C-alpha positions as CSV (number, residue, x, y, z in Angstrom):
1,X,13.7,-88.3,4.2
2,X,15.1,-84.9,3.1
3,X,16.1,-84.6,-0.5
4,X,18.5,-82.1,-2.0
5,X,17.1,-79.1,-4.0
6,X,18.3,-80.6,-7.3
7,X,16.0,-83.3,-7.1
8,X,12.8,-81.5,-6.0
9,X,11.8,-80.0,-9.5
10,X,12.3,-83.4,-11.1
11,X,10.1,-85.1,-8.8
12,X,7.5,-82.3,-9.0
13,X,7.4,-82.7,-12.7
14,X,7.1,-86.4,-12.4
15,X,4.3,-86.2,-10.1
16,X,2.6,-83.3,-12.1
17,X,2.7,-85.6,-15.1
18,X,1.1,-88.4,-13.2
19,X,-1.6,-86.2,-11.9
20,X,-2.4,-84.7,-15.3
21,X,-2.6,-88.0,-16.7
22,X,-4.8,-89.3,-14.0
23,X,-7.2,-86.6,-14.4
24,X,-7.4,-86.3,-18.1
25,X,-7.8,-90.1,-18.5
26,X,-10.4,-90.4,-15.8
27,X,-12.3,-87.5,-17.5
28,X,-12.1,-89.1,-20.9
29,X,-13.2,-92.4,-19.3
30,X,-16.2,-90.9,-17.6
31,X,-17.5,-88.3,-20.1
32,X,-19.7,-89.0,-22.8
33,X,-18.6,-88.2,-26.5
34,X,-14.9,-88.3,-25.7
35,X,-14.6,-91.2,-28.0
36,X,-13.1,-93.5,-25.2
37,X,-16.0,-93.4,-22.9
38,X,-16.0,-96.4,-20.8
39,X,-13.2,-98.2,-22.6
40,X,-10.6,-100.2,-20.8
41,X,-7.7,-98.4,-22.5
42,X,-8.7,-94.9,-20.9
43,X,-9.2,-97.0,-17.5
44,X,-5.7,-98.4,-17.9
45,X,-4.1,-95.1,-18.6
46,X,-5.7,-93.6,-15.3
47,X,-4.4,-96.6,-13.4
48,X,-1.0,-96.3,-15.0
49,X,-0.9,-92.8,-14.1
50,X,-1.8,-93.7,-10.5
51,X,1.1,-96.2,-10.6
52,X,3.4,-93.4,-11.9
53,X,2.6,-91.3,-8.9
54,X,3.4,-94.2,-6.7
55,X,6.7,-94.9,-8.2
56,X,7.6,-91.1,-8.0
57,X,7.0,-91.3,-4.2
58,X,9.2,-94.4,-4.0
59,X,11.7,-93.2,-6.0
60,X,12.3,-90.0,-3.7
61,X,12.6,-92.4,-0.8
62,X,15.1,-95.1,-2.1
63,X,18.6,-94.9,-1.3
64,X,20.3,-98.1,-2.7
65,X,21.7,-98.0,-6.1
66,X,20.3,-101.3,-7.4
67,X,16.9,-100.2,-6.1
68,X,17.0,-96.7,-7.6
69,X,18.1,-98.1,-10.9
70,X,15.2,-100.6,-10.9
71,X,12.7,-97.9,-10.1
72,X,14.1,-95.7,-12.7
73,X,13.7,-98.3,-15.4
74,X,10.2,-99.1,-14.2
75,X,9.3,-95.5,-14.3
76,X,10.7,-95.1,-17.8
77,X,8.6,-98.2,-18.9
78,X,5.4,-96.7,-17.5
79,X,6.0,-93.3,-19.0
80,X,6.6,-94.6,-22.4
81,X,3.6,-97.2,-22.1
82,X,1.3,-94.5,-21.0
83,X,2.2,-92.0,-23.6
84,X,1.9,-94.6,-26.3
85,X,-1.4,-95.9,-25.0
86,X,-2.6,-92.1,-24.7
87,X,-1.6,-91.6,-28.4
88,X,-3.8,-94.7,-29.4
89,X,-6.7,-93.1,-27.5
90,X,-6.1,-89.8,-29.1
91,X,-5.5,-88.3,-25.8
92,X,-2.4,-86.2,-26.6
93,X,-2.6,-84.0,-23.4
94,X,-1.6,-87.1,-21.6
95,X,1.1,-87.9,-24.0
96,X,2.5,-84.4,-23.6
97,X,2.2,-84.8,-19.9
98,X,4.3,-88.0,-20.1
99,X,7.0,-86.1,-21.9
100,X,7.1,-83.5,-19.1
101,X,7.4,-86.6,-16.8
102,X,10.2,-87.7,-18.9
103,X,12.2,-84.5,-18.3
104,X,11.5,-84.9,-14.7
105,X,13.0,-88.4,-14.7
106,X,15.9,-87.0,-16.4
107,X,16.4,-84.4,-13.8
108,X,16.2,-86.8,-11.1
109,X,18.5,-89.3,-12.9
110,X,21.2,-86.5,-13.2
111,X,20.9,-85.9,-9.5
112,X,21.4,-89.6,-8.7
113,X,24.3,-89.9,-11.4
114,X,26.1,-86.8,-9.8
115,X,25.6,-88.1,-6.2
116,X,27.0,-91.7,-7.1
117,X,30.3,-90.5,-8.7
118,X,33.0,-89.9,-6.3
119,X,36.3,-88.5,-7.1
120,X,39.1,-91.1,-6.5
121,X,42.5,-89.9,-5.4
């Protein structure tokens, strides 16, 4: 499905946040002396980041208003949950990446809001 140019940067930022979160969480989970080596929290953040990437692709392809709203809310919950979990793990790079993802989600939401509003005569 072709997307307009206004939604592309938002999708890329959201996907970039998911990839950064996944890579850093996996690194923290596997590398000794990170303080969270082998913990369920670091693995959970890596899985949540992978889910965020999946939600990004789903959000780009959905066309219905209700489905889009549901996916935006789910993505927002995953972003906040992942950022909070990363902050508890002292993985602030992941928290910063989720803030970048939030900016991308806002850019996507602005695109859908301007697309859904039609001028009534």
